[in-house]
C-alpha positions as CSV (number, residue, x, y, z in Angstrom):
1,M,-1.8,-21.8,-10.8
2,R,-4.4,-19.8,-12.7
3,K,-7.1,-20.7,-10.2
4,S,-5.1,-19.2,-7.3
5,L,-4.3,-16.1,-9.3
6,H,-8.0,-15.7,-10.0
7,E,-8.7,-16.1,-6.3
8,V,-6.1,-13.4,-5.4
9,Q,-7.7,-11.0,-7.9
10,E,-11.1,-11.7,-6.6
11,I,-10.0,-11.1,-3.0
12,D,-8.4,-7.9,-4.1
13,R,-11.6,-6.8,-5.7
14,Y,-13.5,-7.5,-2.5
15,I,-10.9,-5.8,-0.3
16,F,-10.7,-2.7,-2.4
17,H,-14.5,-2.5,-2.9
18,R,-14.3,-3.0,-6.7
19,M,-17.0,-5.7,-6.7
20,P,-20.6,-5.0,-7.5
21,P,-22.8,-5.1,-4.3
22,T,-24.5,-8.4,-5.3
23,D,-21.1,-10.1,-5.9
24,R,-19.9,-8.7,-2.5
25,L,-22.9,-10.4,-0.8
26,V,-22.2,-13.7,-2.5
27,F,-18.5,-13.4,-1.6
28,R,-19.4,-12.7,2.1
29,A,-21.6,-15.8,2.1
30,R,-18.7,-17.8,0.7
31,M,-16.5,-16.6,3.5
32,I,-19.0,-17.7,6.0
33,L,-19.3,-21.1,4.4
34,Q,-15.5,-21.4,3.7
35,P,-13.4,-20.4,6.7
36,E,-10.2,-20.9,4.6
37,L,-11.4,-18.2,2.2
38,K,-12.0,-15.9,5.2
39,E,-8.5,-16.6,6.4
40,K,-7.1,-15.9,2.9
41,V,-8.9,-12.5,2.9
42,R,-7.4,-11.7,6.3
43,L,-3.9,-12.6,5.2
44,Q,-4.2,-10.7,2.0
45,R,-5.3,-7.6,3.9
46,K,-2.3,-7.9,6.2
47,T,-0.1,-8.3,3.1
48,H,-1.4,-5.0,1.6
49,V,-0.8,-3.2,4.9
50,F,2.7,-4.5,5.1
51,L,3.4,-3.5,1.5
52,R,2.1,0.0,2.2
53,W,4.3,0.2,5.3
54,C,7.4,-0.9,3.3
55,S,6.6,1.6,0.6
56,R,6.2,4.5,3.1
57,K,9.5,3.6,4.8
58,E,11.3,3.4,1.5
59,K,9.9,6.9,0.5
60,K,10.9,8.3,3.8
61,D,14.4,7.0,3.5
62,E,14.6,8.5,0.0
63,L,13.4,11.9,1.2
64,T,15.8,11.8,4.1
65,S,18.7,11.0,1.8
66,L,17.7,13.8,-0.6
67,Y,17.3,16.3,2.3
68,T,20.8,15.3,3.6
69,R,22.4,15.7,0.1
70,L,20.7,19.1,-0.4
71,M,21.6,20.5,3.0
72,N,25.2,19.4,2.5
73,D,25.4,21.3,-0.9
74,T,26.6,24.7,0.1
75,T,25.1,26.4,-3.0
76,F,21.7,25.1,-2.4
77,H,21.9,25.7,1.4
78,T,23.0,29.3,0.8
79,T,20.3,29.9,-1.8
80,I,17.5,28.5,0.4
81,H,18.8,30.4,3.4
82,A,18.8,33.7,1.4
83,I,15.2,33.1,0.1
84,F,13.8,32.5,3.6
85,S,15.8,35.2,5.3
86,R,14.2,38.0,3.4
């Protein structure tokens, strides 16, 4: 288990450019020699993209909910309307 966690962390350091240049070169060479490592990097990148997408959707849903609640609050709506009507 520890070895796979270490590998995930190492791949993250590579993906997010947190690896010294010499280590990056060695890592790239390992990906050439180990196609399964290259595939793990590809899948981990896709996972990060998916997580960012889910996070954005969640935030958008939260903001939409907040907007709806605020616009349905007559006091808030009236106050905002008064501010921007001046």
